[in-house]
C-alpha positions as CSV (number, residue, x, y, z in Angstrom):
1,G,119.5,120.9,91.3
2,I,122.3,123.3,90.5
3,A,120.3,126.3,91.9
4,T,119.4,124.5,95.1
5,H,122.9,122.8,95.6
6,S,121.0,119.5,95.9
7,L,123.1,116.4,95.0
8,A,120.0,114.2,95.4
9,L,118.2,116.2,92.8
10,L,121.2,116.3,90.5
11,S,121.7,112.5,90.7
12,D,118.0,111.9,90.1
13,A,118.1,114.2,87.2
14,G,121.1,112.5,85.8
15,H,119.4,109.1,86.1
16,M,116.3,110.3,84.3
17,A,118.3,112.1,81.6
18,T,120.3,109.0,80.7
19,D,117.0,107.1,80.6
20,V,115.5,109.6,78.2
21,L,118.7,109.6,76.1
22,G,118.8,105.8,76.0
23,L,115.2,105.5,75.0
24,G,115.7,108.2,72.3
25,M,118.7,106.4,70.9
26,A,116.9,103.1,70.9
27,L,113.9,104.7,69.1
28,T,116.1,106.2,66.5
29,A,117.9,102.9,65.9
30,I,114.5,101.1,65.6
31,R,113.3,103.7,63.0
32,L,116.5,103.4,61.0
33,A,116.4,99.6,61.1
34,S,112.9,99.7,59.7
35,R,113.9,101.7,56.6
36,E,114.1,99.7,53.4
37,S,117.1,101.7,52.1
38,T,119.3,100.5,55.0
39,R,118.7,96.8,54.0
40,R,120.3,97.1,50.6
41,H,123.8,97.5,52.0
42,N,123.3,95.9,55.4
43,T,121.9,92.4,54.9
44,F,121.3,92.0,58.7
45,G,119.9,95.5,58.9
46,V,121.2,98.1,61.4
47,Y,119.6,96.5,64.4
48,R,122.9,96.6,66.3
49,L,122.5,100.4,66.6
50,E,120.0,99.7,69.4
51,I,122.7,97.7,71.2
52,L,125.3,100.4,70.7
53,A,122.8,102.8,72.1
54,A,122.4,100.6,75.2
55,L,126.1,100.3,75.7
56,A,126.5,104.1,75.4
57,N,123.7,104.5,78.0
58,A,125.5,102.1,80.4
59,V,128.7,104.2,80.1
60,L,126.7,107.3,80.8
61,L,125.1,105.7,83.9
62,F,128.5,104.7,85.2
63,G,129.6,108.3,84.7
64,V,126.6,109.7,86.6
65,A,127.2,107.3,89.5
66,G,130.9,108.1,89.6
67,Y,130.2,111.9,89.7
68,V,127.6,111.4,92.4
69,F,129.9,109.4,94.6
70,Y,132.7,111.9,94.2
71,E,130.4,114.8,95.1
72,A,128.8,112.9,98.0
73,A,132.3,112.3,99.5
74,Q,133.1,116.0,99.2
75,R,129.8,117.2,100.6
76,L,129.5,114.9,103.5
77,S,132.5,116.5,105.2
78,E,131.3,120.0,104.4
79,P,127.5,120.0,103.6
80,P,126.4,123.1,101.7
81,H,123.3,125.0,102.4
82,I,120.4,123.4,100.5
83,A,117.1,125.1,99.7
84,S,114.9,122.2,100.9
85,V,111.5,123.6,99.9
86,P,112.4,124.1,96.2
87,V,113.9,120.6,96.2
88,L,110.7,119.2,97.7
89,V,108.6,121.0,95.0
90,V,110.7,119.7,92.1
91,G,110.8,116.2,93.6
92,V,107.0,116.2,93.7
93,I,106.8,117.4,90.1
94,G,109.3,114.7,89.0
95,L,107.2,112.0,90.8
96,A,104.0,113.3,89.1
97,V,105.7,113.0,85.7
98,N,106.9,109.5,86.4
99,I,103.4,108.5,87.6
100,A,101.9,109.8,84.4
101,S,104.5,107.9,82.3
102,F,103.7,104.8,84.4
103,L,100.0,105.0,83.5
104,L,100.8,105.6,79.8
105,L,103.1,102.7,79.5
106,R,101.2,100.2,81.7
107,T,99.0,98.8,78.9
108,G,101.8,98.6,76.2
109,A,104.1,96.8,78.7
110,K,101.9,93.7,78.4
111,E,102.4,93.6,74.6
112,S,106.0,94.7,74.0
113,L,109.3,93.8,75.8
114,N,110.8,97.1,74.8
115,V,107.9,99.0,76.3
116,E,108.1,96.8,79.4
117,G,111.8,97.8,79.7
118,A,110.8,101.5,79.6
119,Y,108.0,100.7,82.1
120,V,110.5,99.3,84.6
121,E,112.8,102.3,84.1
122,V,109.9,104.7,84.9
123,I,109.3,102.8,88.2
124,S,113.0,103.1,89.1
125,D,112.9,106.8,88.3
126,A,109.8,107.2,90.5
127,L,111.7,105.6,93.4
128,G,114.5,108.2,92.8
129,S,112.0,111.1,92.9
130,L,110.5,109.6,96.1
131,G,114.0,109.5,97.6
132,V,114.4,113.2,96.8
133,I,111.1,114.0,98.4
134,V,111.9,112.1,101.6
135,G,115.3,113.7,101.8
136,A,113.9,117.2,101.3
137,A,111.2,116.7,103.9
138,V,113.8,115.5,106.5
139,M,116.1,118.5,105.8
140,W,113.1,120.9,106.0
141,A,112.1,119.4,109.3
142,T,115.5,118.9,110.9
143,G,118.0,121.1,109.1
144,W,120.3,118.1,108.6
145,A,122.2,119.1,105.4
146,W,124.1,115.7,105.3
147,V,120.9,114.0,104.3
148,D,121.1,115.4,100.8
149,P,124.5,113.9,99.8
150,A,123.5,110.7,101.6
151,I,120.3,110.4,99.4
152,G,122.4,111.3,96.3
153,A,124.8,108.5,97.1
154,A,121.9,106.1,97.6
155,I,120.5,106.9,94.2
156,G,124.0,106.4,92.8
157,L,124.2,103.0,94.3
158,F,120.7,102.3,92.9
159,I,122.0,103.2,89.4
160,L,125.1,100.9,89.5
161,P,123.5,97.4,89.2
162,R,121.3,98.5,86.3
163,A,124.3,100.1,84.5
164,W,126.3,96.9,85.0
165,R,123.4,94.7,83.8
166,L,122.8,96.9,80.7
167,G,126.5,97.1,79.8
168,R,127.0,93.4,80.3
169,E,124.0,92.5,78.1
170,A,125.1,94.9,75.4
171,L,128.6,93.5,75.3
172,R,127.3,89.9,75.2
173,V,125.3,90.8,72.0
174,L,128.2,92.7,70.4
175,L,130.6,89.8,71.1
176,Q,128.0,87.4,69.6
177,V,127.8,85.3,72.7
178,A,125.0,82.7,72.6
179,P,121.9,83.8,74.5
180,E,121.8,82.4,78.1
181,S,118.2,81.2,77.4
182,V,119.4,78.8,74.7
183,D,120.8,75.4,75.5
184,L,123.2,74.7,72.7
185,D,123.6,71.0,73.5
186,A,119.8,70.5,73.5
187,V,119.6,72.4,70.1
188,S,122.3,70.2,68.6
189,A,120.7,67.0,70.0
190,D,117.3,68.0,68.7
191,L,118.6,68.7,65.2
192,R,120.6,65.4,65.2
193,G,117.4,63.6,66.2
194,I,115.6,64.5,63.0
195,D,115.0,61.5,60.7
196,G,117.6,61.5,57.9
197,V,120.1,63.8,59.6
198,V,123.6,62.2,60.0
199,D,125.6,65.1,61.3
200,V,125.3,68.7,62.6
201,H,128.1,71.2,62.6
202,D,128.9,74.9,62.3
203,L,126.1,75.5,64.8
204,H,126.0,79.2,65.7
205,V,123.4,81.0,67.8
206,W,123.7,84.7,68.6
207,T,121.5,87.8,69.4
208,L,121.1,90.3,66.6
209,T,119.2,92.8,68.7
210,S,116.7,92.8,71.6
211,D,114.5,89.7,71.4
212,M,115.9,88.6,68.0
213,E,118.0,85.5,68.3
214,V,119.5,84.0,65.1
215,L,120.7,80.5,64.3
216,T,122.8,79.1,61.5
217,A,123.8,75.4,61.2
218,H,124.9,72.9,58.6
219,L,122.9,69.7,58.6
220,M,124.2,66.7,56.7
221,T,121.6,64.2,55.5
222,S,121.6,60.8,54.0
223,A,121.3,60.7,50.2
224,A,117.8,59.3,50.1
225,V,116.2,61.9,52.4
226,D,114.1,64.8,51.1
227,S,116.1,67.8,52.3
228,H,113.1,70.1,52.2
229,A,111.2,67.9,54.7
230,V,114.3,68.0,56.9
231,L,114.5,71.8,56.7
232,D,110.8,72.2,57.5
233,R,111.1,69.8,60.5
234,A,114.2,71.6,61.7
235,R,112.5,75.0,61.6
236,Q,109.5,73.6,63.5
237,I,111.6,72.1,66.2
238,L,113.8,75.3,66.6
239,G,110.7,77.5,66.8
240,E,108.6,75.3,69.1
241,R,111.3,74.0,71.5
242,H,113.8,76.8,71.6
243,G,112.1,80.0,70.4
244,L,114.5,80.4,67.5
245,H,112.5,81.6,64.4
246,H,115.3,83.1,62.2
């Protein structure tokens, strides 16, 4: 991208680089969280490292998009000479790599939400490479240098919604906001409806890390009730009706 003066190629490279970095940080966090030694001093584990990695990735994506928009504004007024053929070649190579990744992740995406997230990112990266190819082909055929910064800005716009969504979800987890998929009123009502339960308070639901929701609550029971039976029923209801297993 630097050698060819192509902003479209640089923006696509930046998008793919942040994806690789984000996946690498997430993988590192998962490996650390699985170590037994980390559990001795962190009773919840270090699962939040994955969320911190996601937030860092979102910040990087915003940085890439901001740089691309700034450069696009500068280049649209004075488009530099761009070597369209090398850009086209690199774009094709990038698309080929994304297609290979797509095929590798396709099966695993059906079994793991984390792999499914990587699968979706590969698809978005492939679209970016496709944009580079189209832009390079148009420049090669017409000589219109303004096409490159326009494609670069389009890729930047494509990045922004994902960066916003990723950052928002990471902040929701770090601020311990209740998951949007959980109806707190329904959870409370179901717990109150258990035979022998007279009150429910200190109800807290939050996300520890990706796809790991946690609930704590204090159930008050009448004196004659078997508290173990109440606990078993509460766990059953929370798991079956609300997907809360921890």
